[in-house]
N, CA, C and O atoms as a CHARMM CRD file, in Angstrom:
* protein
*
  332
    1    1 UNK  N      0.83300  -1.17900   0.00000 PROA 1      0.00000
    2    1 UNK  CA     0.00000   0.00000   0.00000 PROA 1      0.00000
    3    1 UNK  C      0.87600   1.23900   0.00000 PROA 1      0.00000
    4    1 UNK  O      1.74800   1.40100   0.85300 PROA 1      0.00000
    5    2 UNK  N      0.64200   2.07300  -0.92800 PROA 2      0.00000
    6    2 UNK  CA     1.41700   3.30400  -0.97800 PROA 2      0.00000
    7    2 UNK  C      0.58000   4.41800  -1.56800 PROA 2      0.00000
    8    2 UNK  O     -0.48300   4.20100  -2.15100 PROA 2      0.00000
    9    3 UNK  N      1.09600   5.60500  -1.39600 PROA 3      0.00000
   10    3 UNK  CA     0.42600   6.77700  -1.94400 PROA 3      0.00000
   11    3 UNK  C      1.23400   7.29200  -3.11000 PROA 3      0.00000
   12    3 UNK  O      2.46000   7.37400  -3.03800 PROA 3      0.00000
   13    4 UNK  N      0.56200   7.63500  -4.16800 PROA 4      0.00000
   14    4 UNK  CA     1.21700   8.26300  -5.29900 PROA 4      0.00000
   15    4 UNK  C      0.94200   9.75700  -5.21700 PROA 4      0.00000
   16    4 UNK  O     -0.20100  10.19100  -5.07500 PROA 4      0.00000
   17    5 UNK  N      1.98200  10.50800  -5.30800 PROA 5      0.00000
   18    5 UNK  CA     1.82400  11.95400  -5.31600 PROA 5      0.00000
   19    5 UNK  C      1.81300  12.43300  -6.75500 PROA 5      0.00000
   20    5 UNK  O      2.67400  12.06000  -7.55300 PROA 5      0.00000
   21    6 UNK  N      0.86100  13.23800  -7.07200 PROA 6      0.00000
   22    6 UNK  CA     0.80200  13.82400  -8.40600 PROA 6      0.00000
   23    6 UNK  C      1.47400  15.18300  -8.35300 PROA 6      0.00000
   24    6 UNK  O      1.21000  15.98400  -7.45600 PROA 6      0.00000
   25    7 UNK  N      2.32600  15.43300  -9.29700 PROA 7      0.00000
   26    7 UNK  CA     2.96500  16.74000  -9.38200 PROA 7      0.00000
   27    7 UNK  C      2.02200  17.69500 -10.09100 PROA 7      0.00000
   28    7 UNK  O      1.55900  17.43000 -11.20100 PROA 7      0.00000
   29    8 UNK  N      1.75600  18.77500  -9.45100 PROA 8      0.00000
   30    8 UNK  CA     0.90100  19.80900 -10.03100 PROA 8      0.00000
   31    8 UNK  C      1.77300  21.03200 -10.26800 PROA 8      0.00000
   32    8 UNK  O      2.17800  21.70200  -9.31800 PROA 8      0.00000
   33    9 UNK  N      2.06100  21.32300 -11.51500 PROA 9      0.00000
   34    9 UNK  CA     2.95800  22.44100 -11.82800 PROA 9      0.00000
   35    9 UNK  C      2.38700  23.77200 -11.35000 PROA 9      0.00000
   36    9 UNK  O      3.13300  24.73500 -11.16900 PROA 9      0.00000
   37   10 UNK  N      1.07900  23.83600 -11.14500 PROA 10     0.00000
   38   10 UNK  CA     0.46200  25.07700 -10.68400 PROA 10     0.00000
   39   10 UNK  C      0.60800  25.25900  -9.17700 PROA 10     0.00000
   40   10 UNK  O      0.37800  26.35600  -8.66700 PROA 10     0.00000
   41   11 UNK  N      0.98400  24.21700  -8.46200 PROA 11     0.00000
   42   11 UNK  CA     1.04000  24.30500  -7.01000 PROA 11     0.00000
   43   11 UNK  C      2.17400  25.20000  -6.52100 PROA 11     0.00000
   44   11 UNK  O      2.11000  25.71400  -5.40500 PROA 11     0.00000
   45   12 UNK  N      3.20600  25.39400  -7.33200 PROA 12     0.00000
   46   12 UNK  CA     4.30800  26.24400  -6.91700 PROA 12     0.00000
   47   12 UNK  C      4.10300  27.69000  -7.36100 PROA 12     0.00000
   48   12 UNK  O      4.85600  28.58400  -6.97300 PROA 12     0.00000
   49   13 UNK  N      3.11000  27.89800  -8.15300 PROA 13     0.00000
   50   13 UNK  CA     2.82100  29.23100  -8.65900 PROA 13     0.00000
   51   13 UNK  C      2.20900  30.07600  -7.54700 PROA 13     0.00000
   52   13 UNK  O      1.34100  29.61000  -6.80800 PROA 13     0.00000
   53   14 UNK  N      2.66900  31.32500  -7.43300 PROA 14     0.00000
   54   14 UNK  CA     2.06700  32.22200  -6.45600 PROA 14     0.00000
   55   14 UNK  C      0.68700  32.60900  -6.95100 PROA 14     0.00000
   56   14 UNK  O      0.53700  33.18700  -8.02700 PROA 14     0.00000
   57   15 UNK  N     -0.31000  32.28500  -6.15900 PROA 15     0.00000
   58   15 UNK  CA    -1.67200  32.63300  -6.53900 PROA 15     0.00000
   59   15 UNK  C     -2.29700  33.47400  -5.45400 PROA 15     0.00000
   60   15 UNK  O     -1.84800  33.48400  -4.30800 PROA 15     0.00000
   61   16 UNK  N     -3.31200  34.15700  -5.82900 PROA 16     0.00000
   62   16 UNK  CA    -4.04600  34.98200  -4.89100 PROA 16     0.00000
   63   16 UNK  C     -5.45300  34.42000  -4.79200 PROA 16     0.00000
   64   16 UNK  O     -6.17100  34.36500  -5.79000 PROA 16     0.00000
   65   17 UNK  N     -5.85200  34.00500  -3.60400 PROA 17     0.00000
   66   17 UNK  CA    -7.18800  33.40600  -3.45900 PROA 17     0.00000
   67   17 UNK  C     -8.32000  34.32500  -3.91200 PROA 17     0.00000
   68   17 UNK  O     -9.28800  33.85300  -4.50800 PROA 17     0.00000
   69   18 UNK  N     -8.21700  35.62300  -3.64100 PROA 18     0.00000
   70   18 UNK  CA    -9.29800  36.53400  -4.03900 PROA 18     0.00000
   71   18 UNK  C     -9.34400  36.69400  -5.55700 PROA 18     0.00000
   72   18 UNK  O    -10.42300  36.73400  -6.14800 PROA 18     0.00000
   73   19 UNK  N     -8.17800  36.78500  -6.18400 PROA 19     0.00000
   74   19 UNK  CA    -8.12500  36.88300  -7.63500 PROA 19     0.00000
   75   19 UNK  C     -8.71400  35.62300  -8.27000 PROA 19     0.00000
   76   19 UNK  O     -9.52700  35.70500  -9.19100 PROA 19     0.00000
   77   20 UNK  N     -8.30500  34.47800  -7.77700 PROA 20     0.00000
   78   20 UNK  CA    -8.83300  33.21000  -8.28300 PROA 20     0.00000
   79   20 UNK  C    -10.34700  33.11700  -8.07100 PROA 20     0.00000
   80   20 UNK  O    -11.08100  32.65000  -8.94200 PROA 20     0.00000
   81   21 UNK  N    -10.79200  33.56500  -6.91400 PROA 21     0.00000
   82   21 UNK  CA   -12.23200  33.54100  -6.60800 PROA 21     0.00000
   83   21 UNK  C    -13.00700  34.40700  -7.59800 PROA 21     0.00000
   84   21 UNK  O    -14.02300  33.97100  -8.13800 PROA 21     0.00000
   85   22 UNK  N    -12.53800  35.62100  -7.83700 PROA 22     0.00000
   86   22 UNK  CA   -13.25300  36.52900  -8.72900 PROA 22     0.00000
   87   22 UNK  C    -13.26900  36.00200 -10.15900 PROA 22     0.00000
   88   22 UNK  O    -14.24800  36.20000 -10.88000 PROA 22     0.00000
   89   23 UNK  N    -12.19900  35.33400 -10.57600 PROA 23     0.00000
   90   23 UNK  CA   -12.19300  34.72600 -11.90700 PROA 23     0.00000
   91   23 UNK  C    -13.27400  33.64400 -12.00100 PROA 23     0.00000
   92   23 UNK  O    -13.98700  33.55500 -13.00100 PROA 23     0.00000
   93   24 UNK  N    -13.38700  32.83200 -10.95900 PROA 24     0.00000
   94   24 UNK  CA   -14.40500  31.77400 -10.94000 PROA 24     0.00000
   95   24 UNK  C    -15.81000  32.36600 -10.96100 PROA 24     0.00000
   96   24 UNK  O    -16.68900  31.88200 -11.67400 PROA 24     0.00000
   97   25 UNK  N    -16.00800  33.41500 -10.17400 PROA 25     0.00000
   98   25 UNK  CA   -17.32500  34.05700 -10.11300 PROA 25     0.00000
   99   25 UNK  C    -17.70400  34.61600 -11.47500 PROA 25     0.00000
  100   25 UNK  O    -18.80600  34.36400 -11.96100 PROA 25     0.00000
  101   26 UNK  N    -16.80500  35.37300 -12.09700 PROA 26     0.00000
  102   26 UNK  CA   -17.11800  35.96700 -13.40100 PROA 26     0.00000
  103   26 UNK  C    -17.37800  34.90000 -14.46200 PROA 26     0.00000
  104   26 UNK  O    -18.25100  35.06100 -15.31400 PROA 26     0.00000
  105   27 UNK  N    -16.62800  33.83200 -14.40500 PROA 27     0.00000
  106   27 UNK  CA   -16.84800  32.74000 -15.35600 PROA 27     0.00000
  107   27 UNK  C    -18.23100  32.13000 -15.15800 PROA 27     0.00000
  108   27 UNK  O    -18.91500  31.78800 -16.12300 PROA 27     0.00000
  109   28 UNK  N    -18.63300  31.99700 -13.90600 PROA 28     0.00000
  110   28 UNK  CA   -19.92300  31.37300 -13.60000 PROA 28     0.00000
  111   28 UNK  C    -21.11300  32.25200 -13.97800 PROA 28     0.00000
  112   28 UNK  O    -22.16000  31.73600 -14.37100 PROA 28     0.00000
  113   29 UNK  N    -20.96700  33.55800 -13.86500 PROA 29     0.00000
  114   29 UNK  CA   -22.12400  34.44400 -14.06700 PROA 29     0.00000
  115   29 UNK  C    -22.02500  35.26800 -15.35600 PROA 29     0.00000
  116   29 UNK  O    -22.77700  36.22800 -15.52500 PROA 29     0.00000
  117   30 UNK  N    -21.13200  34.91800 -16.24700 PROA 30     0.00000
  118   30 UNK  CA   -20.89300  35.74300 -17.43900 PROA 30     0.00000
  119   30 UNK  C    -22.10900  35.89200 -18.35400 PROA 30     0.00000
  120   30 UNK  O    -22.11900  36.76800 -19.21900 PROA 30     0.00000
  121   31 UNK  N    -23.11100  35.07100 -18.18300 PROA 31     0.00000
  122   31 UNK  CA   -24.31300  35.19600 -19.02200 PROA 31     0.00000
  123   31 UNK  C    -25.27400  36.28300 -18.54800 PROA 31     0.00000
  124   31 UNK  O    -26.20700  36.64400 -19.26500 PROA 31     0.00000
  125   32 UNK  N    -25.05000  36.80000 -17.35300 PROA 32     0.00000
  126   32 UNK  CA   -25.92000  37.82600 -16.79100 PROA 32     0.00000
  127   32 UNK  C    -25.14600  39.14800 -16.75100 PROA 32     0.00000
  128   32 UNK  O    -24.28600  39.33900 -15.89100 PROA 32     0.00000
  129   33 UNK  N    -25.44500  40.04500 -17.66500 PROA 33     0.00000
  130   33 UNK  CA   -24.69100  41.29100 -17.79700 PROA 33     0.00000
  131   33 UNK  C    -24.72100  42.14300 -16.52900 PROA 33     0.00000
  132   33 UNK  O    -23.71100  42.74500 -16.16500 PROA 33     0.00000
  133   34 UNK  N    -25.85200  42.19700 -15.86300 PROA 34     0.00000
  134   34 UNK  CA   -25.96600  43.00400 -14.64400 PROA 34     0.00000
  135   34 UNK  C    -25.06000  42.46800 -13.53800 PROA 34     0.00000
  136   34 UNK  O    -24.33200  43.22900 -12.90100 PROA 34     0.00000
  137   35 UNK  N    -25.10800  41.16000 -13.31500 PROA 35     0.00000
  138   35 UNK  CA   -24.23800  40.55600 -12.30300 PROA 35     0.00000
  139   35 UNK  C    -22.77200  40.64900 -12.71000 PROA 35     0.00000
  140   35 UNK  O    -21.90300  40.86300 -11.86500 PROA 35     0.00000
  141   36 UNK  N    -22.49800  40.48900 -13.99500 PROA 36     0.00000
  142   36 UNK  CA   -21.12700  40.57900 -14.48700 PROA 36     0.00000
  143   36 UNK  C    -20.54700  41.95000 -14.17300 PROA 36     0.00000
  144   36 UNK  O    -19.42200  42.05400 -13.68500 PROA 36     0.00000
  145   37 UNK  N    -21.30500  42.99600 -14.44800 PROA 37     0.00000
  146   37 UNK  CA   -20.85000  44.36900 -14.15800 PROA 37     0.00000
  147   37 UNK  C    -20.60400  44.54200 -12.66000 PROA 37     0.00000
  148   37 UNK  O    -19.57300  45.07800 -12.25500 PROA 37     0.00000
  149   38 UNK  N    -21.54000  44.09200 -11.84900 PROA 38     0.00000
  150   38 UNK  CA   -21.42200  44.23000 -10.39200 PROA 38     0.00000
  151   38 UNK  C    -20.16100  43.52900  -9.87300 PROA 38     0.00000
  152   38 UNK  O    -19.42400  44.09100  -9.06300 PROA 38     0.00000
  153   39 UNK  N    -19.91800  42.30900 -10.33900 PROA 39     0.00000
  154   39 UNK  CA   -18.74600  41.56000  -9.89200 PROA 39     0.00000
  155   39 UNK  C    -17.45000  42.15400 -10.42600 PROA 39     0.00000
  156   39 UNK  O    -16.41900  42.09600  -9.75600 PROA 39     0.00000
  157   40 UNK  N    -17.49400  42.71300 -11.60500 PROA 40     0.00000
  158   40 UNK  CA   -16.32600  43.38800 -12.16300 PROA 40     0.00000
  159   40 UNK  C    -15.92400  44.57100 -11.28300 PROA 40     0.00000
  160   40 UNK  O    -14.74800  44.75100 -10.96800 PROA 40     0.00000
  161   41 UNK  N    -16.89600  45.36000 -10.89700 PROA 41     0.00000
  162   41 UNK  CA   -16.64200  46.50800 -10.01600 PROA 41     0.00000
  163   41 UNK  C    -16.13800  46.03800  -8.65700 PROA 41     0.00000
  164   41 UNK  O    -15.17500  46.58700  -8.12100 PROA 41     0.00000
  165   42 UNK  N    -16.78500  45.03000  -8.10800 PROA 42     0.00000
  166   42 UNK  CA   -16.37500  44.48800  -6.81200 PROA 42     0.00000
  167   42 UNK  C    -14.91900  44.00200  -6.85800 PROA 42     0.00000
  168   42 UNK  O    -14.16300  44.19300  -5.90600 PROA 42     0.00000
  169   43 UNK  N    -14.55200  43.39300  -7.94400 PROA 43     0.00000
  170   43 UNK  CA   -13.18400  42.89400  -8.09400 PROA 43     0.00000
  171   43 UNK  C    -12.16700  44.02200  -7.98900 PROA 43     0.00000
  172   43 UNK  O    -11.12700  43.86500  -7.35000 PROA 43     0.00000
  173   44 UNK  N    -12.45900  45.13600  -8.59900 PROA 44     0.00000
  174   44 UNK  CA   -11.53100  46.26900  -8.55900 PROA 44     0.00000
  175   44 UNK  C    -11.38100  46.83500  -7.15900 PROA 44     0.00000
  176   44 UNK  O    -10.32700  47.36500  -6.80800 PROA 44     0.00000
  177   45 UNK  N    -12.41700  46.72800  -6.37000 PROA 45     0.00000
  178   45 UNK  CA   -12.35700  47.20400  -4.98400 PROA 45     0.00000
  179   45 UNK  C    -11.49100  46.27600  -4.14000 PROA 45     0.00000
  180   45 UNK  O    -10.72300  46.73500  -3.29500 PROA 45     0.00000
  181   46 UNK  N    -11.61300  44.99200  -4.36700 PROA 46     0.00000
  182   46 UNK  CA   -10.94200  43.99700  -3.53200 PROA 46     0.00000
  183   46 UNK  C     -9.48900  43.74100  -3.89300 PROA 46     0.00000
  184   46 UNK  O     -8.69700  43.37600  -3.02400 PROA 46     0.00000
  185   47 UNK  N     -9.12400  43.92200  -5.15000 PROA 47     0.00000
  186   47 UNK  CA    -7.78800  43.55000  -5.61000 PROA 47     0.00000
  187   47 UNK  C     -6.80900  44.71500  -5.53000 PROA 47     0.00000
  188   47 UNK  O     -7.18600  45.86900  -5.73600 PROA 47     0.00000
  189   48 UNK  N     -5.54400  44.40200  -5.22800 PROA 48     0.00000
  190   48 UNK  CA    -4.52600  45.45400  -5.21300 PROA 48     0.00000
  191   48 UNK  C     -4.10700  45.78300  -6.65000 PROA 48     0.00000
  192   48 UNK  O     -4.56700  45.14100  -7.59500 PROA 48     0.00000
  193   49 UNK  N     -3.24400  46.77200  -6.81100 PROA 49     0.00000
  194   49 UNK  CA    -2.88300  47.26900  -8.14500 PROA 49     0.00000
  195   49 UNK  C     -2.25900  46.17800  -9.01600 PROA 49     0.00000
  196   49 UNK  O     -2.60200  46.06600 -10.19300 PROA 49     0.00000
  197   50 UNK  N     -1.37200  45.39500  -8.47400 PROA 50     0.00000
  198   50 UNK  CA    -0.73600  44.31600  -9.24600 PROA 50     0.00000
  199   50 UNK  C     -1.77200  43.27900  -9.68700 PROA 50     0.00000
  200   50 UNK  O     -1.77900  42.84700 -10.84000 PROA 50     0.00000
  201   51 UNK  N     -2.63200  42.89400  -8.77100 PROA 51     0.00000
  202   51 UNK  CA    -3.68400  41.92100  -9.08600 PROA 51     0.00000
  203   51 UNK  C     -4.66000  42.47800 -10.11300 PROA 51     0.00000
  204   51 UNK  O     -5.13300  41.74900 -10.98500 PROA 51     0.00000
  205   52 UNK  N     -4.96000  43.76700 -10.01100 PROA 52     0.00000
  206   52 UNK  CA    -5.86200  44.39400 -10.97300 PROA 52     0.00000
  207   52 UNK  C     -5.30000  44.33800 -12.38300 PROA 52     0.00000
  208   52 UNK  O     -6.04500  44.14000 -13.34200 PROA 52     0.00000
  209   53 UNK  N     -3.98800  44.51200 -12.51400 PROA 53     0.00000
  210   53 UNK  CA    -3.36500  44.43400 -13.82800 PROA 53     0.00000
  211   53 UNK  C     -3.55200  43.05200 -14.43300 PROA 53     0.00000
  212   53 UNK  O     -3.93600  42.92100 -15.59500 PROA 53     0.00000
  213   54 UNK  N     -3.28100  42.02600 -13.64200 PROA 54     0.00000
  214   54 UNK  CA    -3.46800  40.64900 -14.10300 PROA 54     0.00000
  215   54 UNK  C     -4.94000  40.37200 -14.39500 PROA 54     0.00000
  216   54 UNK  O     -5.27600  39.71500 -15.38100 PROA 54     0.00000
  217   55 UNK  N     -5.81000  40.88100 -13.52900 PROA 55     0.00000
  218   55 UNK  CA    -7.24600  40.67900 -13.67100 PROA 55     0.00000
  219   55 UNK  C     -7.76900  41.33100 -14.95100 PROA 55     0.00000
  220   55 UNK  O     -8.53000  40.71600 -15.69800 PROA 55     0.00000
  221   56 UNK  N     -7.35900  42.57600 -15.20100 PROA 56     0.00000
  222   56 UNK  CA    -7.80200  43.27600 -16.41300 PROA 56     0.00000
  223   56 UNK  C     -7.41100  42.50900 -17.67100 PROA 56     0.00000
  224   56 UNK  O     -8.21300  42.36500 -18.59400 PROA 56     0.00000
  225   57 UNK  N     -6.18000  42.02000 -17.70200 PROA 57     0.00000
  226   57 UNK  CA    -5.71900  41.24500 -18.84900 PROA 57     0.00000
  227   57 UNK  C     -6.57000  39.98300 -19.02800 PROA 57     0.00000
  228   57 UNK  O     -6.98900  39.66000 -20.14000 PROA 57     0.00000
  229   58 UNK  N     -6.81400  39.28600 -17.94000 PROA 58     0.00000
  230   58 UNK  CA    -7.61300  38.06200 -17.99400 PROA 58     0.00000
  231   58 UNK  C     -9.04100  38.35800 -18.46700 PROA 58     0.00000
  232   58 UNK  O     -9.57900  37.63300 -19.30400 PROA 58     0.00000
  233   59 UNK  N     -9.64800  39.40900 -17.94000 PROA 59     0.00000
  234   59 UNK  CA   -11.02200  39.77400 -18.32200 PROA 59     0.00000
  235   59 UNK  C    -11.08700  40.07700 -19.81700 PROA 59     0.00000
  236   59 UNK  O    -11.99800  39.61600 -20.50600 PROA 59     0.00000
  237   60 UNK  N    -10.13300  40.84500 -20.31600 PROA 60     0.00000
  238   60 UNK  CA   -10.11600  41.15200 -21.76100 PROA 60     0.00000
  239   60 UNK  C    -10.01200  39.87700 -22.58800 PROA 60     0.00000
  240   60 UNK  O    -10.73300  39.70900 -23.57100 PROA 60     0.00000
  241   61 UNK  N     -9.11300  38.97700 -22.18700 PROA 61     0.00000
  242   61 UNK  CA    -8.91800  37.73000 -22.93200 PROA 61     0.00000
  243   61 UNK  C    -10.16900  36.85100 -22.91900 PROA 61     0.00000
  244   61 UNK  O    -10.50000  36.22200 -23.92400 PROA 61     0.00000
  245   62 UNK  N    -10.85000  36.81000 -21.79800 PROA 62     0.00000
  246   62 UNK  CA   -11.98000  35.89400 -21.64000 PROA 62     0.00000
  247   62 UNK  C    -13.31100  36.44200 -22.14600 PROA 62     0.00000
  248   62 UNK  O    -14.13300  35.68700 -22.66600 PROA 62     0.00000
  249   63 UNK  N    -13.53100  37.75100 -21.99900 PROA 63     0.00000
  250   63 UNK  CA   -14.88400  38.28200 -22.19900 PROA 63     0.00000
  251   63 UNK  C    -15.00800  39.45700 -23.16400 PROA 63     0.00000
  252   63 UNK  O    -16.11300  39.96300 -23.36000 PROA 63     0.00000
  253   64 UNK  N    -13.92000  39.90100 -23.76900 PROA 64     0.00000
  254   64 UNK  CA   -14.02300  41.08900 -24.63000 PROA 64     0.00000
  255   64 UNK  C    -14.90900  40.85100 -25.85500 PROA 64     0.00000
  256   64 UNK  O    -15.49400  41.79500 -26.38500 PROA 64     0.00000
  257   65 UNK  N    -15.01200  39.61800 -26.30100 PROA 65     0.00000
  258   65 UNK  CA   -15.87000  39.32100 -27.44700 PROA 65     0.00000
  259   65 UNK  C    -17.34700  39.57000 -27.12500 PROA 65     0.00000
  260   65 UNK  O    -18.15300  39.82500 -28.01900 PROA 65     0.00000
  261   66 UNK  N    -17.68000  39.49300 -25.86000 PROA 66     0.00000
  262   66 UNK  CA   -19.07400  39.63400 -25.45700 PROA 66     0.00000
  263   66 UNK  C    -19.38100  40.99100 -24.81200 PROA 66     0.00000
  264   66 UNK  O    -20.44600  41.56700 -25.03600 PROA 66     0.00000
  265   67 UNK  N    -18.44300  41.48700 -24.01600 PROA 67     0.00000
  266   67 UNK  CA   -18.70700  42.68500 -23.20400 PROA 67     0.00000
  267   67 UNK  C    -17.65900  43.78100 -23.40400 PROA 67     0.00000
  268   67 UNK  O    -17.28000  44.44300 -22.43800 PROA 67     0.00000
  269   68 UNK  N    -17.19000  43.98400 -24.61200 PROA 68     0.00000
  270   68 UNK  CA   -16.12200  44.96000 -24.85800 PROA 68     0.00000
  271   68 UNK  C    -16.46100  46.34500 -24.29500 PROA 68     0.00000
  272   68 UNK  O    -15.65100  46.94200 -23.58500 PROA 68     0.00000
  273   69 UNK  N    -17.63400  46.84500 -24.60400 PROA 69     0.00000
  274   69 UNK  CA   -18.01600  48.18900 -24.15400 PROA 69     0.00000
  275   69 UNK  C    -18.10600  48.25000 -22.62700 PROA 69     0.00000
  276   69 UNK  O    -17.59800  49.18900 -22.01500 PROA 69     0.00000
  277   70 UNK  N    -18.73800  47.27300 -22.02200 PROA 70     0.00000
  278   70 UNK  CA   -18.87100  47.21900 -20.56900 PROA 70     0.00000
  279   70 UNK  C    -17.49700  47.13400 -19.90100 PROA 70     0.00000
  280   70 UNK  O    -17.24200  47.82200 -18.91200 PROA 70     0.00000
  281   71 UNK  N    -16.61600  46.29200 -20.43800 PROA 71     0.00000
  282   71 UNK  CA   -15.27000  46.14000 -19.88200 PROA 71     0.00000
  283   71 UNK  C    -14.50600  47.45200 -19.94900 PROA 71     0.00000
  284   71 UNK  O    -13.89100  47.86500 -18.96600 PROA 71     0.00000
  285   72 UNK  N    -14.54000  48.10000 -21.08700 PROA 72     0.00000
  286   72 UNK  CA   -13.86100  49.39200 -21.21300 PROA 72     0.00000
  287   72 UNK  C    -14.42800  50.41700 -20.24900 PROA 72     0.00000
  288   72 UNK  O    -13.68800  51.17700 -19.62500 PROA 72     0.00000
  289   73 UNK  N    -15.71800  50.42900 -20.13600 PROA 73     0.00000
  290   73 UNK  CA   -16.39200  51.37900 -19.25800 PROA 73     0.00000
  291   73 UNK  C    -16.00400  51.17400 -17.79300 PROA 73     0.00000
  292   73 UNK  O    -15.70500  52.14000 -17.09100 PROA 73     0.00000
  293   74 UNK  N    -16.00500  49.93400 -17.33500 PROA 74     0.00000
  294   74 UNK  CA   -15.74000  49.64300 -15.92200 PROA 74     0.00000
  295   74 UNK  C    -14.24800  49.62100 -15.61200 PROA 74     0.00000
  296   74 UNK  O    -13.81300  50.23700 -14.63900 PROA 74     0.00000
  297   75 UNK  N    -13.46800  48.92900 -16.41500 PROA 75     0.00000
  298   75 UNK  CA   -12.06100  48.74400 -16.08700 PROA 75     0.00000
  299   75 UNK  C    -11.18700  49.94400 -16.39300 PROA 75     0.00000
  300   75 UNK  O    -10.13800  50.11500 -15.77200 PROA 75     0.00000
  301   76 UNK  N    -11.59100  50.77100 -17.33000 PROA 76     0.00000
  302   76 UNK  CA   -10.71300  51.83000 -17.77400 PROA 76     0.00000
  303   76 UNK  C    -11.28800  53.22400 -17.62200 PROA 76     0.00000
  304   76 UNK  O    -10.75000  54.18500 -18.17200 PROA 76     0.00000
  305   77 UNK  N    -12.36700  53.33900 -16.88500 PROA 77     0.00000
  306   77 UNK  CA   -12.94700  54.67200 -16.68500 PROA 77     0.00000
  307   77 UNK  C    -12.14400  55.41400 -15.62500 PROA 77     0.00000
  308   77 UNK  O    -11.50200  54.79700 -14.77500 PROA 77     0.00000
  309   78 UNK  N    -12.18500  56.71100 -15.68200 PROA 78     0.00000
  310   78 UNK  CA   -11.48500  57.55700 -14.71800 PROA 78     0.00000
  311   78 UNK  C    -12.29400  57.75800 -13.44600 PROA 78     0.00000
  312   78 UNK  O    -11.78400  58.26900 -12.44800 PROA 78     0.00000
  313   79 UNK  N    -13.57900  57.34700 -13.49000 PROA 79     0.00000
  314   79 UNK  CA   -14.42100  57.54500 -12.31400 PROA 79     0.00000
  315   79 UNK  C    -13.97400  56.64900 -11.17100 PROA 79     0.00000
  316   79 UNK  O    -13.36200  55.60200 -11.38400 PROA 79     0.00000
  317   80 UNK  N    -14.28300  57.06400  -9.98500 PROA 80     0.00000
  318   80 UNK  CA   -13.92200  56.25600  -8.83100 PROA 80     0.00000
  319   80 UNK  C    -14.89200  55.08000  -8.74000 PROA 80     0.00000
  320   80 UNK  O    -16.09200  55.21800  -8.97800 PROA 80     0.00000
  321   81 UNK  N    -14.34200  53.93000  -8.39200 PROA 81     0.00000
  322   81 UNK  CA   -15.12800  52.70200  -8.32800 PROA 81     0.00000
  323   81 UNK  C    -15.66600  52.54000  -6.92300 PROA 81     0.00000
  324   81 UNK  O    -14.91500  52.56400  -5.94700 PROA 81     0.00000
  325   82 UNK  N    -16.98100  52.37400  -6.83000 PROA 82     0.00000
  326   82 UNK  CA   -17.59100  52.11700  -5.53200 PROA 82     0.00000
  327   82 UNK  C    -18.79200  51.21800  -5.71900 PROA 82     0.00000
  328   82 UNK  O    -19.40100  51.18000  -6.78900 PROA 82     0.00000
  329   83 UNK  N    -19.12100  50.50600  -4.67600 PROA 83     0.00000
  330   83 UNK  CA   -20.26800  49.59700  -4.73000 PROA 83     0.00000
  331   83 UNK  C    -21.45500  50.27900  -4.08900 PROA 83     0.00000
  332   83 UNK  O    -22.53800  49.69800  -4.02100 PROA 83     0.00000
């Protein structure tokens, strides 16, 4: 009887639980534009500047085909973000 350990190349990667959580949430609710906008704004409040940069890139890659205008409006507006 023995245990086999699986090597997970992602396990050594520095990850941020909140960033990962927000990615999962947006993926799950991407069909609802109202919720998508709300979660996008919430993400910007919760994430630090470095995480926001990674998050913005990921959002563009995943959802720009569907929500280009909304993404530009929320992620790149000069207005202050608040919930």
